[in-house]
N, C-alpha and C positions, 0 to 999 in steps of 0.2 A: 880796557877797563876790569877791574877786578870784581869778585862776585860781592864784596861789600861795598865796592864804589856803587855797583848797579843797584843793591838793595837799596842804599840811601838815596839814590836818585829816585827811584820808584816811589819811597814812602814819602819823600819830600813832594813828589807830584801828587799822590794822593791826599797828602794834608794841604796841598794849594787850596788857599780862601776863595779862588774865583772856579778854578777849574779841577778841582780834585774831587775826590770822591765824597757825597753828603755824610755817608756813615761813618768814614775815618775822620772827618774834620769835625764830628759832633763829640768824638770820644774823649774822655777826661781820664785823670788818674786814677778817680774812683770808680769809673766804668770799665776801667782795663784791669781792676784787680782780679775777676772771677776769670778773666782770659789768662791772666799769668798763671794762676793757680792751675786751671784746667790744663793748660800745656805743659805745666812742670809735671803733673801726674800721667800725662799721656807718654811724655819723655821716659819718665820712670818705668813705665810698662814696656816700651821699646828697648830699654836697656835690659831688662828680662829676655828679649830676642834679638841679639846682637847680629846673629846670622840674618836675619831680615835686613838686609842694608837699606833698600829702599824706603822702608818704613822709618828706620832709625834716622836715616838722612832727613827725611821730611819732618820728623818730630823734632830733631835738632834746630831745623831751621825755624820752625815755628817758635820755641823758644826765644832764637836769636832775634826773630820779628818783633817779639814783645820789647827787647831791649832797645833796637833802632827805633821802634814807633815811638817810646817814650824820650829817647834820645831828639827825635826831630820834633817833637812838641817842644822840648826843652830850646832847641834851637830856634824856633819861631820865636818863643818867648824872650830869647837873648839869655838864658841863664847859662847853659852849657851845650857841648856839642858830642857828637858820638866819639870824636876823637879823643876829648876830654876823658870819657868814660874809660876808652881802650888805654888811653896813656896813664890814668890813674891806677887800673889794675897791673898794667905793666910794672910802674914805679913800685908798686906794693909788692910784686913777686919779687923784683930785683933786692929789695930793703929786706924782705924777709928771709932770702936766700943769703947770706953773708957767706955761707961755705961753698956756694957756687960762683958768686959775683965778688966775692971777698977773700979775706984771708983768715976766715973763723974755720976751725977744725971741726967737723961733726960726722962721725964714721957709721953712725947708724941712725934709724928714724926716731926712735925714742929721744936721742939728742937734739935731732932737727925740730922735733915737736916741742919739746922744753925751751929751746931757742926761739922759735916762732911765738910761743905764748910769753915770752919775756920780752920780745919787740914789741908785740901787740900791746903789752902791757904801757910799755914806754911811750907808743904812739898814742895811746887815748888817756893819757893821764890829763890832757888839756881839756878833755871829755868827760872829766869827774868820775871816770873809771876806777873803782878802788878795789873791786874783787876779781879774782880769777874766773869767776864765772859771769862776771858783765859781759854782755855780747849775744848772750844766747837768746834767740828771737822768742819773745812772749807767746807769739801764735803758732807756734810749732806744734805738729800733733803730739800728744801724750807720750808715745812711747820713744819718738826721735828726739823729743826735747828732754827726756832722762837720759838717754844715751850722750847727748851731748854735753849736759851737765856734768855727766860722770867723766865724760872725755876731758873736759877742760879742769876738772879737778884732779884727774890723775896726771896731768901736765906737769903740775907743779908738786907731784910726788905723793898726792893723798890716793892711795890705790892699794889694793892687793897685789901681792907678787905673782899670783897665779889664778888659775880658775876655781881652785879648792877654797879660797875665801867666800866669793860669791856663791858657791854650791852650798855652803857649811849656813851662810846666811839665808838662805832659801830654806833651808830646813828650819832654822830658829824662827823665820817669819811665819811660816805654815803652821808652825806651833802654837804661835801667838794668835793667828787668826783661829785657829780650832778653838782654843781657850776662850777666844772672845765670844765665838757664836754659841759654844756650850753655856756659856754664861748667861745668854739669852736666851734660853729655850723658851721662858714663859713670854716673850714677846717678839716681834719679827726682828729677825737679826738685820735685815735691810734698813730698819729704821736707826740703827744705830751707830753715830757718828765714829766710834771706835771700830766697829767692823769695817767701815770704810777706811779707815786710815790704815788697820792693819792687812787689809786687802791691797791698799796702794803700796805699803811698804813690800810686799811679796812681789808684787808686780815690778817694781823699782830694782830688786833683789834679781829678778828674772833677766831684765833688762841688762845689769850689770855682768851677768853671767855671759849673755849673748856678746857682750863687748869684748869680754875676754877671750872667748872663742872666735873671735873674728866674724862674728854674724851681725847683721843690721837686724836689730828685734823689730822693726817696721815692716820690712821685707818678709820676714819669717811670719809673722803674722799675717800678712797677706797673703803670703804661699798657702798657709793652712786654711784661712778662709775660703780660698779658690777651691780649694781641694774638698773642703767640706761642702761647699755648695754645689762642684761637680757630681758627688756622691749623692748629694740629697736629691739633686734633679734625677739621678738614676732611680732613686728610691719612688720618686714620685711616677716615675716612666712604668716601672714595675707594677705599680697599684693599679695606674691605667689601664696597663696591657691585661690585668686579672681582671678588669671590670668594677675596681672599687676604687674608694678615695682615702686617702691618708686618715682622714677623721673616724673612718669606718674601721680601721685597724687597730689591733693592739701593738703595743709598743715592740714585743717580742716579734711579731710579724714583720714591722717595718725594721727592727734589726736584723731580720734573716735577708731582707732585700739589700740592707746597707752591707751586710759580709758579702753579697754577691757582686756587689759594685765594687768592693775594695778586690775581690779577686779578678774581677774583669779588668783592673788596671795592671 
């Protein structure tokens, strides 16, 4: 018995109406949504530590479980099976790689992506998809959604040739944001819709630069947030060791502890 066969058998038993697990039997697509999201984020964290083989394998398995869970639910309802899911993605991979499974010529990744997008457009014509941007999930986090949107536009040729384009755009958007903030000195800039729009334009341009540099913007921000959290906790420890709280300290004193934390790294 293969690992997939064993997992399918176990999940089917857990979902058995009479002898299965009460919790597993009660789950619905709606109740599983948080589980899918949580397991995906845990896998992303494991991907940052690929050398931790045991954890990486475990998190991949947890994501696979979510696919198997929903597939078994569908089997019980007579809608589709896990094999249907596996065959559907296998068929898609073969169809979208004609340069491997057919006689299409594609010598570089850029050509592959352009062909992929054209094939997708043809596949989704019956689904009333009329834009190259169709298919970007609405629920994606903002930075990831921005990059996926930019990637889709780039696949049909709407893109800068290199990183200089988005770098210049960042300078332009930063200038527009500064001008919009300056124009509202008499009121709260945060109350301005225009400030929000200009700030969004700046972030979008930064995402575009990240894409051109081959950097995932979401991961980059996560890395910086983790770094900030680590150093801020060090500042808190430093204050506690000195018998003080951060509220009792000046910004200059906290900055000094921050610099110590940086040097410690």
